LUMTI-248427 format. One line per 10 residues: for each residue x, y, z of C-alpha. Coordinates in Angstrom, 1 decimal. Example, Ala and Ser with C-alpha at 12.3 -4.5 7.8 and 13.67 -1.06 7.14 Angstrom:
BEGIN
12.3,-4.5,7.8 ~ 13.7,-1.1,7.1 $
***
This chain:
BEGIN
27.4,4.1,-15.7 ~ 27.3,6.7,-13.4 ~ 24.1,8.0,-11.7 ~ 22.9,10.4,-13.9 ~ 23.3,7.9,-17.1 ~ 21.6,5.1,-15.2 ~ 18.5,7.5,-14.4 ~ 18.3,8.2,-18.2 ~ 19.1,4.5,-19.1 ~ 15.9,3.5,-16.5 $
13.7,6.0,-18.3 ~ 14.4,4.8,-21.6 ~ 13.9,1.1,-20.3 ~ 10.6,2.1,-18.7 ~ 9.6,3.5,-22.1 ~ 10.5,0.1,-23.9 ~ 8.7,-1.7,-20.8 ~ 5.6,0.2,-21.5 ~ 4.9,-0.8,-25.1 ~ 5.3,-4.8,-24.5 $
2.0,-6.7,-24.1 ~ 0.3,-6.7,-20.8 ~ 2.0,-4.0,-19.1 ~ -0.3,-1.7,-17.5 ~ 0.6,1.9,-16.2 ~ 0.2,3.6,-12.8 ~ 0.9,7.2,-11.6 ~ 4.1,8.5,-11.6 ~ 5.7,6.4,-14.4 ~ 5.2,2.9,-12.3 $
4.0,-0.4,-14.8 ~ 3.2,-3.4,-14.0 ~ 2.0,-7.0,-15.6 ~ -0.2,-9.4,-13.8 ~ 1.6,-12.9,-13.6 ~ -1.4,-14.2,-11.4 ~ -4.1,-13.1,-9.9 ~ -5.4,-13.7,-6.3 ~ -8.9,-12.6,-4.4 ~ -11.0,-10.3,-6.6 $
-13.2,-9.2,-3.2 ~ -12.0,-5.7,-4.1 ~ -10.1,-5.3,-1.1 ~ -6.8,-3.3,-1.3 ~ -4.1,-2.4,1.5 ~ -4.0,1.0,2.3 ~ -0.7,2.7,3.5 ~ -1.1,1.8,7.0 ~ -1.8,-1.8,6.3 ~ 1.0,-4.5,7.2 $
1.2,-6.3,4.1 ~ 3.5,-9.8,3.5 ~ 5.3,-10.3,0.0 ~ 7.9,-12.1,-1.4 ~ 10.0,-10.1,-4.0 ~ 13.0,-9.7,-5.8 ~ 14.7,-6.5,-7.2 ~ 16.5,-6.4,-10.2 ~ 18.4,-3.6,-12.0 ~ 17.2,-2.7,-15.6 $
20.2,-5.0,-17.2 ~ 18.5,-7.9,-14.6 ~ 21.2,-7.9,-11.8 ~ 19.3,-8.8,-9.0 ~ 20.5,-7.0,-6.0 ~ 17.7,-8.0,-3.2 ~ 15.4,-11.0,-2.7 ~ 13.0,-13.0,0.2 ~ 13.0,-15.9,-2.0 ~ 14.3,-19.0,-0.5 $
13.7,-17.1,3.1 ~ 10.8,-15.7,5.0 ~ 8.6,-12.8,3.0 ~ 9.2,-9.0,4.0 ~ 6.2,-8.3,6.3 ~ 6.1,-4.9,6.7 ~ 3.9,-1.3,7.3 ~ 3.3,-0.4,3.7 ~ 4.0,3.3,4.0 ~ 7.7,2.0,5.4 $
8.2,0.7,1.7 ~ 10.0,2.6,-1.2 ~ 7.2,4.8,-2.7 ~ 6.8,2.6,-6.2 ~ 5.8,0.1,-3.9 ~ 3.4,1.9,-1.5 ~ 1.8,3.0,-5.3 ~ 1.8,-0.6,-6.9 ~ 1.0,-2.4,-3.6 ~ -2.4,-0.3,-2.9 $
-4.0,-1.6,-6.3 ~ -3.4,-5.3,-5.5 ~ -5.5,-8.0,-3.7 ~ -4.4,-10.5,-1.6 ~ -2.5,-13.5,-3.5 ~ -2.0,-11.3,-6.6 ~ 1.3,-11.8,-8.7 ~ 2.8,-8.7,-10.3 ~ 6.0,-7.8,-12.0 ~ 6.3,-4.0,-11.0 $
8.5,-1.6,-12.8 ~ 9.4,1.4,-10.8 ~ 11.3,4.4,-11.9 ~ 14.7,5.3,-10.3 ~ 13.0,8.4,-8.5 ~ 10.4,6.1,-7.0 ~ 12.9,3.5,-6.1 ~ 15.7,4.1,-3.4 ~ 16.2,7.3,-4.8 ~ 19.3,9.3,-3.4 $
19.3,6.6,-0.9 ~ 22.4,4.2,-1.3 ~ 21.7,0.5,-1.9 ~ 24.3,-2.1,-2.6 ~ 24.2,-3.0,-6.2 ~ 22.1,-0.1,-7.6 ~ 24.0,2.5,-9.6 $
***
């Protein structure tokens, strides 16, 4: 599958994912499902916040291309992450566990990442 075909398949996959029970929408075509709720104090990170998270990145066919599981969680300034994470994580509270579905253009986009078409 070439890049253009993958981008279209990603759009189709997100359209189907959006119809699943419990899936909610964020701006720019990002969707998420809450797996566990953390603190409910209403505090959210800003783009300049340093966030710490475990993550697993998968393509639309379920292939894992990156993960912090089994190791040290990622600790980084939020503004230094991919755009999809910046948007989603600003809505999260400490301790939240979400599954986030990010459109190709909000992910690595034109920057190559091993394992992503």
